[in-house]
Backbone bond lengths (Angstrom), bond angles and torsions (degrees), N, CA, C in turn:
res aa  C-N    CA-C-N  psi(-1)  N-CA   C-N-CA  omega(-1)  CA-C   N-CA-C  phi
1 X - - - 1.439 - - 1.529 111.49 -
2 X 1.303 115.70 -37.46 1.457 120.25 -176.27 1.529 111.31 -60.28
3 X 1.324 116.76 -41.11 1.468 119.94 -179.00 1.521 110.99 -65.99
4 X 1.330 116.80 -45.85 1.468 119.86 178.03 1.524 111.11 -61.84
5 X 1.307 116.59 -45.94 1.466 120.65 -179.15 1.522 111.18 -61.43
6 X 1.329 117.27 -41.12 1.466 120.54 179.62 1.525 111.54 -65.74
7 X 1.315 116.98 -39.92 1.467 120.18 177.77 1.526 110.91 -63.26
8 X 1.307 116.38 -42.84 1.465 120.80 179.45 1.527 110.03 -64.61
9 X 1.323 116.69 -40.86 1.461 121.04 -179.65 1.524 111.94 -64.54
10 X 1.319 117.46 -24.80 1.460 120.70 -178.49 1.529 113.04 -80.84
11 X 1.309 117.21 -7.71 1.459 121.14 -178.98 1.525 110.66 -80.24
12 X 1.324 115.12 170.12 1.463 120.46 177.68 1.517 111.06 -56.01
13 X 1.315 115.38 166.11 1.459 121.46 -178.86 1.528 112.84 -84.68
14 X 1.306 117.62 31.81 1.455 120.65 177.66 1.525 109.37 -75.87
15 X 1.325 117.43 146.63 1.469 118.80 176.08 1.531 109.78 -64.25
16 X 1.325 115.73 145.57 1.461 120.04 -179.81 1.517 110.00 -146.69
17 X 1.319 114.28 163.01 1.460 122.40 175.60 1.522 107.34 -129.96
18 X 1.318 116.10 158.65 1.458 121.32 172.29 1.519 108.05 -104.95
19 X 1.326 115.35 137.50 1.453 122.16 171.52 1.514 107.30 -128.23
20 X 1.321 116.65 134.51 1.453 120.57 175.23 1.512 110.56 -147.45
21 X 1.318 115.73 141.01 1.459 121.73 177.33 1.528 108.42 -113.16
22 X 1.321 115.86 132.28 1.456 123.21 176.97 1.529 109.76 60.52
23 X 1.326 119.03 -119.85 1.458 121.11 178.06 1.525 110.56 -59.46
24 X 1.327 117.02 -33.13 1.461 120.85 178.00 1.519 112.33 -62.41
25 X 1.330 117.19 -30.91 1.467 120.63 177.42 1.530 110.49 -67.37
26 X 1.324 116.83 -41.83 1.467 120.03 177.24 1.517 110.95 -64.92
27 X 1.324 116.39 -39.69 1.464 120.66 178.46 1.525 110.55 -63.96
28 X 1.334 116.70 -47.22 1.468 120.66 179.30 1.525 110.63 -60.15
29 X 1.321 116.56 -42.90 1.457 121.75 178.54 1.532 110.97 -60.44
30 X 1.331 117.05 -48.68 1.460 120.51 -178.01 1.532 112.01 -65.97
31 X 1.325 117.50 -37.88 1.467 119.59 177.98 1.527 109.41 -66.16
32 X 1.336 117.77 -42.81 1.473 120.36 178.01 1.529 110.76 -60.86
33 X 1.323 117.50 -42.51 1.472 120.00 177.49 1.523 111.35 -62.81
34 X 1.309 115.99 -42.32 1.462 120.09 178.55 1.528 110.14 -60.84
35 X 1.323 116.46 -46.43 1.463 120.27 -179.25 1.533 110.56 -61.03
36 X 1.299 116.60 -42.53 1.465 119.61 -179.93 1.532 110.93 -65.23
37 X 1.321 116.52 -44.49 1.465 120.36 -178.70 1.522 112.37 -64.58
38 X 1.333 117.28 -24.32 1.464 121.81 -178.41 1.526 112.09 -108.41
39 X 1.312 116.44 19.18 1.470 123.26 177.28 1.534 112.41 49.95
40 X 1.318 115.93 43.38 1.462 121.80 178.36 1.526 108.81 -96.68
41 X 1.319 116.16 166.66 1.456 120.60 176.14 1.524 109.25 -55.69
42 X 1.320 115.59 131.33 1.469 121.19 -175.96 1.519 111.29 -104.18
43 X 1.339 115.82 150.54 1.459 118.07 169.58 1.526 108.37 -65.86
44 X 1.303 116.51 153.91 1.464 119.57 177.72 1.518 111.56 -78.44
45 X 1.338 115.51 -18.52 1.462 119.80 -178.67 1.520 108.67 -158.05
46 X 1.332 114.86 148.99 1.459 122.52 172.43 1.519 107.13 -112.81
47 X 1.320 116.01 123.32 1.470 121.45 177.20 1.519 106.92 -114.59
48 X 1.331 115.81 115.25 1.461 121.33 -178.73 1.521 108.90 -113.07
49 X 1.311 115.49 145.88 1.459 120.68 -172.26 1.523 109.94 -142.18
50 X 1.325 115.89 137.65 1.459 119.96 174.14 1.513 113.77 58.30
51 X 1.336 116.91 39.61 1.458 119.79 -175.34 1.525 110.40 -147.58
52 X 1.308 116.04 131.50 1.460 120.68 173.32 1.522 110.17 -60.06
53 X 1.323 116.15 153.71 1.458 119.68 168.39 1.524 106.08 -56.59
54 X 1.333 118.08 134.34 1.469 119.83 -169.03 1.523 115.18 -58.09
55 X 1.337 117.76 -31.47 1.463 119.30 -178.62 1.531 112.66 -80.22
56 X 1.349 117.37 -8.61 1.467 121.17 -179.12 1.522 111.51 -127.05
57 X 1.309 117.22 36.55 1.466 119.98 -177.04 1.523 111.47 -65.35
58 X 1.325 114.17 140.61 1.461 120.56 174.20 1.524 108.76 -70.62
59 X 1.326 116.72 154.92 1.470 118.05 175.66 1.531 109.56 -57.07
60 X 1.315 115.76 137.64 1.457 121.31 -176.76 1.517 109.18 -98.25
61 X 1.318 115.12 134.49 1.464 119.78 175.58 1.523 108.48 -71.45
62 X 1.303 117.20 138.13 1.461 122.10 -179.37 1.527 110.93 -85.82
63 X 1.322 115.19 62.37 1.464 119.91 -177.57 1.526 112.07 -61.83
64 X 1.313 116.65 -28.75 1.466 120.11 -179.21 1.528 112.61 -63.26
65 X 1.327 117.16 -17.47 1.464 121.02 -178.81 1.524 113.11 -88.76
66 X 1.342 117.14 -10.23 1.461 120.28 -178.60 1.522 110.56 -74.31
67 X 1.345 115.58 147.79 1.458 120.64 179.78 1.527 110.94 -101.80
68 X 1.318 115.68 151.66 1.457 125.01 168.94 1.509 116.97 36.99
69 X 1.339 114.46 -115.52 1.461 121.13 -175.59 1.524 112.96 -65.12
70 X 1.321 117.53 -32.40 1.469 120.00 178.36 1.521 109.78 -63.64
71 X 1.328 117.25 -37.60 1.464 121.84 177.34 1.529 110.26 -65.78
72 X 1.326 116.18 -44.85 1.471 121.31 179.46 1.531 110.07 -61.93
73 X 1.322 117.28 -43.81 1.471 121.21 179.25 1.525 111.28 -63.56
74 X 1.324 117.00 -40.83 1.466 120.49 178.45 1.529 110.61 -64.51
75 X 1.323 117.34 -40.96 1.464 120.46 177.23 1.527 110.72 -62.77
76 X 1.326 116.62 -39.15 1.470 120.22 178.63 1.529 110.03 -62.50
77 X 1.316 117.94 -42.24 1.466 121.85 179.03 1.517 111.59 -68.13
78 X 1.309 116.62 -31.50 1.463 121.97 -179.82 1.528 110.51 -67.43
79 X 1.329 116.01 -25.43 1.460 122.85 171.83 1.526 114.07 72.53
80 X 1.332 117.82 25.83 1.454 119.21 -178.83 1.519 114.37 -115.01
81 X 1.327 116.94 -9.33 1.455 120.63 -179.16 1.522 108.29 -112.00
82 X 1.327 117.56 127.99 1.471 119.64 -179.19 1.530 111.71 -56.07
83 X 1.327 117.66 137.59 1.473 121.13 179.94 1.528 112.87 -55.71
84 X 1.332 116.79 -32.93 1.472 120.26 179.30 1.527 110.97 -62.81
85 X 1.312 116.44 -37.39 1.466 120.39 178.14 1.528 110.52 -71.67
86 X 1.324 116.23 -42.94 1.465 119.90 179.80 1.529 111.66 -60.65
87 X 1.330 117.17 -33.14 1.465 121.54 -178.39 1.526 112.63 -79.78
88 X 1.307 117.77 -15.07 1.471 121.83 -176.75 1.532 109.33 -95.40
89 X 1.319 115.47 98.09 1.470 121.28 -172.58 1.535 113.11 -60.53
90 X 1.320 118.10 -40.41 1.466 119.60 -179.29 1.525 111.41 -65.63
91 X 1.326 117.12 -44.79 1.465 119.99 178.21 1.521 111.05 -63.93
92 X 1.331 116.27 -41.76 1.468 119.59 179.42 1.522 110.83 -62.84
93 X 1.321 117.67 -35.05 1.472 118.97 178.51 1.527 110.50 -65.66
94 X 1.337 117.20 -25.59 1.461 120.83 178.01 1.528 112.56 -81.39
95 X 1.335 117.24 -40.07 1.470 120.07 -174.65 1.521 113.56 -94.07
96 X 1.328 117.80 -20.14 1.470 120.63 -177.66 1.530 113.23 -56.05
97 X 1.334 119.95 -41.23 1.467 118.30 179.28 1.533 113.00 -59.96
98 X 1.316 117.77 -39.43 1.467 120.40 178.59 1.526 110.85 -68.14
99 X 1.322 116.69 -40.42 1.469 120.28 178.99 1.531 109.63 -65.64
100 X 1.326 116.66 -42.72 1.470 120.50 177.30 1.526 110.98 -60.44
101 X 1.322 116.34 -40.77 1.466 120.01 -179.93 1.524 110.75 -62.34
102 X 1.332 117.20 -40.62 1.468 120.59 176.43 1.523 110.94 -60.79
103 X 1.332 116.64 -46.79 1.465 119.77 179.57 1.530 111.24 -65.15
104 X 1.326 117.47 -35.64 1.464 121.11 176.92 1.528 109.81 -62.90
105 X 1.333 116.41 -46.95 1.468 119.66 -179.86 1.523 111.10 -62.40
106 X 1.320 117.02 -41.46 1.465 119.93 179.03 1.527 111.00 -64.39
107 X 1.318 116.87 -42.00 1.461 120.68 -178.96 1.528 112.19 -67.18
108 X 1.321 116.70 -26.64 1.461 120.40 -175.33 1.523 113.81 -106.59
109 X 1.317 117.00 8.42 1.463 120.75 178.31 1.529 109.20 -65.35
110 X 1.314 116.15 133.31 1.460 120.73 177.28 1.521 108.97 -121.94
111 X 1.299 115.71 121.96 1.462 121.76 177.65 1.527 109.39 -76.63
112 X 1.299 115.23 138.10 1.462 119.05 171.90 1.526 107.89 -127.18
113 X 1.313 115.03 141.10 1.454 118.85 179.85 1.524 109.40 -68.15
114 X 1.295 115.38 153.03 1.453 120.75 179.87 1.509 109.58 -168.57
115 X 1.336 116.25 175.87 1.463 119.24 178.46 1.529 110.75 -60.02
116 X 1.302 115.17 147.82 1.460 120.39 178.36 1.530 109.52 -68.57
117 X 1.303 115.72 145.72 1.459 120.14 173.93 1.524 109.17 -64.06
118 X 1.312 115.69 154.50 1.465 120.39 179.50 1.530 111.33 -107.61
119 X 1.324 116.17 20.03 1.466 121.48 -178.13 1.528 110.03 -119.65
120 X 1.336 116.99 157.97 1.464 119.42 175.90 1.531 111.20 -66.89
121 X 1.313 114.61 148.82 1.461 121.35 177.26 1.525 108.06 -123.93
122 X 1.317 115.33 132.61 1.459 121.97 173.57 1.521 107.29 -113.96
123 X 1.325 116.33 130.78 1.462 122.20 -175.95 1.529 108.84 -115.67
124 X 1.324 116.85 130.26 1.457 123.47 176.96 1.520 107.90 -115.87
125 X 1.328 117.00 135.75 1.464 119.92 -179.15 1.525 110.26 -147.68
126 X 1.323 114.75 148.92 1.466 121.61 175.49 1.514 110.48 -90.27
127 X 1.308 116.10 133.43 1.473 120.86 -178.30 1.536 113.02 -61.02
128 X 1.332 116.31 -27.09 1.463 120.60 -177.10 1.526 112.53 -109.86
129 X 1.330 117.00 25.06 1.467 121.37 179.71 1.522 108.48 -80.54
130 X 1.322 116.28 99.98 1.465 121.50 -176.62 1.524 112.62 -80.00
131 X 1.334 116.71 -2.72 1.461 119.85 178.11 1.525 112.02 -91.82
132 X 1.330 116.76 -3.17 1.463 120.86 -179.13 1.518 111.06 -111.67
133 X 1.317 115.21 158.14 1.455 122.53 171.77 1.536 105.71 -90.50
134 X 1.327 116.70 86.32 1.465 121.36 -171.15 1.526 112.94 -62.08
135 X 1.331 117.51 -24.62 1.467 120.13 177.89 1.528 111.79 -71.76
136 X 1.314 117.20 -18.98 1.469 120.97 -176.38 1.530 113.16 -110.59
137 X 1.321 118.04 2.09 1.462 120.13 -175.42 1.532 111.75 -60.09
138 X 1.313 117.46 -32.91 1.464 120.92 179.48 1.526 112.03 -69.31
139 X 1.320 117.51 -8.57 1.465 120.98 -179.86 1.521 112.89 -69.78
140 X 1.313 118.21 -2.84 1.461 119.80 170.36 1.529 109.76 -57.72
141 X 1.337 116.73 -26.21 1.465 120.15 178.71 1.528 111.50 -56.60
142 X 1.326 117.08 -29.71 1.462 120.82 -179.57 1.525 112.87 -68.63
143 X 1.338 117.08 -12.29 1.458 121.26 -176.47 1.527 113.44 -97.76
144 X 1.335 117.85 1.78 1.455 120.04 -179.90 1.525 110.86 -142.00
145 X 1.318 114.75 148.48 1.464 119.62 172.04 1.524 109.86 -90.73
146 X 1.324 116.06 -6.45 1.460 121.53 178.12 1.515 110.63 -91.69
147 X 1.317 115.72 -175.38 1.462 119.07 178.11 1.533 111.30 -67.78
148 X 1.313 114.71 151.97 1.463 121.24 177.39 1.525 107.15 -137.76
149 X 1.327 115.97 118.50 1.459 118.51 179.01 1.523 110.00 -117.54
150 X 1.308 114.99 144.08 1.457 123.52 -175.33 1.518 109.41 -115.04
151 X 1.329 116.24 133.08 1.464 122.27 179.95 1.526 108.85 -127.86
152 X 1.330 114.92 126.58 1.458 121.80 -179.88 1.521 109.63 -99.35
153 X 1.334 115.52 143.73 1.456 122.15 178.25 1.515 109.26 -130.15
154 X 1.324 115.84 151.59 1.461 119.96 173.34 1.520 108.11 -68.74
155 X 1.324 115.78 135.62 1.451 119.81 176.19 1.513 112.84 129.94
156 X 1.326 114.28 176.87 1.462 121.98 -178.33 1.533 109.54 -95.39
157 X 1.305 117.09 -149.05 1.462 121.16 -177.63 1.533 111.81 -60.49
158 X 1.299 116.50 -28.02 1.459 120.72 -179.53 1.528 111.12 -105.36
159 X 1.327 115.42 41.64 1.469 120.97 174.89 1.529 110.80 -58.51
160 X 1.328 117.01 -19.59 1.468 120.85 176.77 1.522 111.00 -56.47
161 X 1.313 116.28 -30.85 1.466 120.61 179.39 1.527 111.33 -83.69
162 X 1.324 116.69 -47.14 1.470 119.74 -174.34 1.524 112.85 -77.30
163 X 1.318 117.80 -24.99 1.474 122.24 179.07 1.534 110.51 -117.34
164 X 1.303 115.27 33.95 1.464 121.71 -171.99 1.526 114.17 -52.01
165 X 1.311 117.45 -49.89 1.468 119.84 -176.90 1.520 111.74 -62.45
166 X 1.326 116.74 -41.81 1.472 120.32 179.08 1.527 111.44 -66.90
167 X 1.327 116.70 -39.81 1.469 121.05 178.78 1.526 109.96 -64.66
168 X 1.326 116.99 -46.90 1.466 120.43 179.83 1.530 111.54 -62.81
169 X 1.318 117.33 -38.01 1.467 120.04 178.63 1.524 109.89 -64.71
170 X 1.318 117.46 -41.85 1.466 120.27 179.19 1.526 111.16 -64.44
171 X 1.331 116.86 -46.53 1.456 120.03 179.87 1.532 110.41 -63.35
172 X 1.312 117.14 -43.58 1.471 120.53 178.30 1.524 111.15 -59.13
173 X 1.335 116.34 -42.16 1.463 120.22 177.79 1.510 112.15 -63.23
174 X 1.335 116.32 -40.49 1.468 120.73 177.48 1.524 110.99 -62.89
175 X 1.306 117.02 -42.67 1.462 120.55 -179.61 1.534 111.36 -69.19
176 X 1.323 116.55 -37.14 1.463 120.06 178.75 1.521 111.29 -63.59
177 X 1.327 117.58 -34.03 1.460 121.89 177.73 1.521 111.74 -63.71
178 X 1.324 117.21 -24.48 1.462 121.23 -178.12 1.535 112.25 -78.24
179 X 1.311 115.53 -24.79 1.483 119.73 -173.12 1.516 112.46 -67.50
């Protein structure tokens, strides 16, 4: 977190927001907490997507431990990797290590309690995301002293693809509010 926070702090003083989907949401959250705890420049907003509130995460499947075809089949069921890529063995041999690393990081993420963020949080979730604890998604509110709004979209974990225009409109509106 320290390296990411330092890089962000070295940028111009333009207003910014963090957006993260799935593991990216946890990363954005942790970097924002780090920045706040170290009195660094803060994002004006945290936008998290496709991710349980960190203190109520659902059990994570250890997809990174699957071998060969079992890994490919699990990715196909997860619905986030294009079938054309999954069918291309040479390309998959190149990208599989990075995908496995993401799943490893997600499986090994450990939440630690800390001060609440002082920025607004916007939460995006898919109504059919079976990898989330949908009853607890609103618990992101527990991580901020600012406002927290929740927006539901049609689709599964990758509703970003199926509801793309609606997601982009919401994010654009959030960013416009910062200006």
